[in-house]
C-alpha positions as CSV (number, residue, x, y, z in Angstrom):
1,M,-3.5,-9.4,24.2
2,A,-4.7,-7.5,21.2
3,G,-2.2,-5.1,19.7
4,Q,0.8,-7.0,21.2
5,R,3.2,-8.7,18.9
6,T,5.0,-11.9,19.9
7,R,8.7,-11.4,19.7
8,R,10.4,-13.8,17.2
9,R,12.9,-16.3,18.5
10,I,16.3,-15.4,17.2
11,P,18.1,-18.3,15.3
12,E,21.2,-19.6,16.9
13,A,23.3,-18.6,13.9
14,T,22.2,-15.0,14.4
15,V,22.9,-15.1,18.1
16,A,26.4,-16.3,17.3
17,R,27.0,-13.3,15.1
18,L,25.6,-10.7,17.5
19,P,28.7,-10.6,19.7
20,V,30.8,-10.0,16.5
21,Y,28.6,-7.1,15.5
22,L,28.8,-5.7,19.1
23,Q,32.6,-5.7,19.0
24,L,32.7,-4.1,15.6
25,L,30.2,-1.4,16.6
26,S,32.0,-0.8,19.9
27,D,35.2,-0.2,17.9
28,Q,33.3,2.2,15.6
29,F,31.8,4.0,18.6
30,D,35.2,4.5,20.1
31,A,36.3,5.9,16.8
32,E,33.5,8.4,17.1
33,V,31.4,7.0,14.3
34,T,27.8,7.8,14.9
35,N,26.0,6.0,12.0
36,I,26.9,2.9,10.0
37,S,25.2,1.2,7.0
38,S,24.5,-2.5,6.7
39,E,27.1,-2.6,3.8
40,Q,29.8,-1.1,6.1
41,L,29.0,-3.4,9.0
42,A,28.9,-6.4,6.6
43,A,32.3,-5.5,5.2
44,L,33.8,-5.3,8.7
45,G,32.2,-8.6,9.7
46,G,32.9,-10.5,6.6
47,V,29.3,-11.3,5.8
48,N,26.9,-10.0,3.2
49,A,24.7,-6.9,3.8
50,A,21.4,-8.8,3.4
51,K,22.4,-11.1,6.3
52,V,23.3,-8.2,8.5
53,R,19.9,-6.6,7.8
54,K,18.1,-9.9,8.5
55,D,20.1,-10.4,11.7
56,L,19.4,-6.9,13.0
57,S,15.7,-7.1,12.1
58,Y,15.3,-9.7,14.9
59,L,16.2,-6.9,17.3
60,G,13.5,-4.7,15.8
61,S,16.1,-2.5,14.2
62,Y,15.8,-1.6,10.5
63,G,18.0,1.5,10.2
64,T,17.1,4.6,8.1
65,R,17.4,4.7,4.4
66,G,20.4,6.9,3.4
67,V,21.5,7.2,7.0
68,G,22.0,3.6,8.2
69,Y,22.0,2.5,11.8
70,D,22.6,4.7,14.9
71,V,25.7,3.0,16.3
72,E,25.1,3.9,20.0
73,F,21.5,2.7,19.9
74,L,22.4,-0.5,18.0
75,I,25.0,-1.3,20.7
76,F,22.3,-0.9,23.3
77,Q,19.9,-3.1,21.4
78,I,22.4,-5.9,21.0
79,K,23.5,-5.7,24.6
80,R,19.9,-5.8,25.7
81,E,19.3,-8.9,23.6
82,L,22.4,-10.7,24.8
83,G,21.6,-9.9,28.4
84,L,24.6,-7.6,28.8
85,T,22.8,-4.7,30.5
86,H,24.0,-6.1,33.8
87,D,26.9,-8.2,35.1
88,W,26.8,-12.0,35.2
89,H,29.2,-13.4,37.8
90,V,30.8,-16.7,36.8
91,V,32.4,-19.5,38.9
92,I,35.4,-21.5,37.7
93,V,35.9,-25.1,38.6
94,G,39.6,-25.9,38.4
95,A,42.5,-23.7,39.6
96,G,45.3,-25.3,37.5
97,N,47.1,-23.4,34.8
98,L,44.0,-22.9,32.7
99,G,41.8,-21.9,35.6
100,Q,44.4,-19.4,36.8
101,A,44.7,-17.9,33.4
102,L,40.9,-17.5,33.1
103,S,40.5,-16.1,36.6
104,G,43.3,-13.6,36.0
105,Y,42.0,-12.5,32.6
106,G,40.6,-9.0,33.1
107,G,38.6,-9.2,29.9
108,F,35.9,-11.2,31.6
109,G,35.1,-8.5,34.1
110,E,35.4,-5.7,31.5
111,R,32.8,-7.5,29.3
112,G,30.3,-8.1,32.1
113,F,31.4,-11.5,33.4
114,P,33.4,-10.9,36.7
115,V,34.7,-14.0,38.4
116,G,32.7,-14.6,41.5
117,G,34.4,-17.7,42.7
118,I,37.0,-20.4,41.8
119,V,37.1,-23.8,43.4
120,D,39.4,-26.8,43.4
121,V,40.1,-30.0,45.3
122,S,43.9,-29.7,45.7
123,P,45.1,-28.6,49.1
124,D,48.0,-26.9,47.4
125,K,45.7,-24.5,45.6
126,I,42.9,-23.9,48.2
127,G,43.4,-20.6,50.0
128,R,45.5,-19.0,47.2
129,A,44.3,-15.8,45.7
130,I,44.1,-15.8,41.9
131,G,43.1,-12.6,40.1
132,G,41.9,-11.2,43.4
133,V,39.6,-14.2,44.1
134,R,40.5,-16.8,46.8
135,V,40.4,-20.4,45.7
136,R,37.9,-22.4,47.8
137,H,37.2,-26.1,48.1
138,V,34.7,-27.5,45.6
139,D,32.5,-28.5,48.6
140,E,31.7,-24.8,49.0
141,L,30.5,-24.5,45.4
142,A,26.8,-24.4,46.2
143,Q,27.4,-21.7,48.9
144,I,29.3,-19.6,46.4
145,V,26.7,-19.9,43.7
146,Q,23.8,-19.0,46.1
147,S,25.6,-16.2,47.8
148,R,26.6,-14.5,44.5
149,D,23.5,-15.5,42.6
150,I,25.7,-17.1,40.0
151,S,24.2,-19.0,37.0
152,I,27.2,-19.5,34.7
153,G,29.9,-22.0,35.5
154,V,33.3,-22.6,33.7
155,I,35.0,-25.9,33.7
156,A,38.8,-25.7,33.6
157,T,39.7,-29.1,34.9
158,P,41.6,-32.0,33.2
159,G,39.4,-34.0,30.9
160,P,38.8,-37.0,33.2
161,S,37.4,-34.6,35.9
162,A,35.1,-32.6,33.5
163,Q,31.9,-34.6,34.0
164,E,32.2,-34.6,37.8
165,A,32.7,-30.9,37.6
166,A,29.6,-30.5,35.4
167,D,27.6,-32.6,37.8
168,S,28.8,-30.5,40.8
169,L,27.9,-27.2,38.9
170,V,24.4,-28.5,38.1
171,A,23.8,-29.7,41.7
172,A,24.9,-26.2,42.9
173,G,22.2,-24.5,40.8
174,I,24.2,-23.5,37.7
175,T,22.1,-23.4,34.5
176,S,24.8,-22.5,31.9
177,I,28.2,-24.2,31.5
178,L,31.2,-23.2,29.5
179,N,33.5,-26.2,29.1
180,F,37.2,-25.7,28.4
181,A,38.1,-29.3,29.4
182,P,39.2,-31.6,26.5
183,A,36.2,-33.9,27.1
184,I,32.5,-34.1,26.1
185,I,30.2,-33.6,29.0
186,T,26.5,-34.4,29.4
187,A,24.0,-32.2,31.3
188,P,20.3,-32.5,32.1
189,H,17.7,-31.0,29.8
190,G,17.5,-27.3,30.3
191,I,21.1,-26.7,31.1
192,S,23.0,-24.7,28.4
193,V,26.4,-26.1,27.5
194,R,29.1,-24.5,25.3
195,K,32.4,-26.1,24.6
196,V,35.7,-24.3,23.8
197,D,38.1,-26.8,22.2
198,L,41.3,-25.2,20.9
199,A,42.4,-28.5,19.2
200,V,39.2,-28.5,17.1
201,E,39.7,-24.9,16.1
202,L,43.3,-25.7,15.1
203,Q,42.1,-28.7,13.1
204,I,39.7,-26.5,11.2
205,L,42.5,-24.1,10.4
206,S,44.7,-27.0,9.3
207,Y,41.9,-28.0,6.8
208,H,42.1,-24.5,5.2
209,E,45.9,-24.6,5.2
210,Q,45.8,-28.0,3.5
211,R,43.4,-26.6,0.8
212,R,45.9,-23.8,0.1
213,V,48.8,-26.3,-0.2
214,N,46.7,-28.5,-2.5
215,A,45.8,-25.4,-4.6
216,R,49.4,-24.4,-4.9
217,T,50.5,-27.9,-5.8
218,A,47.8,-28.1,-8.5
219,T,48.9,-24.8,-9.9
220,T,52.6,-25.9,-10.0
221,L,51.7,-29.1,-11.8
222,K,49.8,-27.3,-14.5
223,A,52.7,-25.0,-15.0
224,V,55.2,-27.9,-15.6
225,P,55.3,-28.9,-19.3
226,G,54.3,-32.5,-20.0
227,Q,52.5,-32.9,-16.7
228,R,48.8,-33.9,-17.0
229,G,46.3,-34.5,-14.3
230,R,44.9,-38.0,-14.1
231,G,41.2,-38.6,-13.9
232,A,39.6,-40.7,-11.2
233,S,39.5,-43.7,-13.5
234,A,43.2,-43.6,-14.4
């Protein structure tokens, strides 16, 4: 219609930074900060101010020159964009150590993702209460999803069972999956999948640590008389 503007699609990189901005802004709000500049938010988030302004422009927020952004309103804008103006119940597949830890983690509910169900196949686990939620058999997954209107599923199974868990979630009507299992899963087109792999994150950290070690070694060699670095053709 004339006069209406089509909202721009937000790039994935910006979407990934919005939760970081939200946490930083929430901390500032708790500290009774009412306004914040892009430079201040950039310093807190470890990015440059131009990137912050670009990211926030996708929300339709441009701040006020000399004043900055209204912290409370910016929190609302980010929550609205991330779909956090209401709760999203999640269902967890796998009631082992990881599933129990996730189900008992109060931070999910505090941030708008209360655990609406947890399922497993082990008779030893079915019927137990974890974090106030009773473990039910995986055969009841579809019933749980439909009764609680759940669209987000979490896989907390061993690696070999991850794909079967993903298939069960999709069949039950889940449209977004968070995979904690040490395995790559496939899902039909239209199903959003995010993977949390602690080993990968540690490998990335080890890369940075190795760079520091190499830098220290290079500095030490330069400081030793008579030591010369060799070229690639030596």
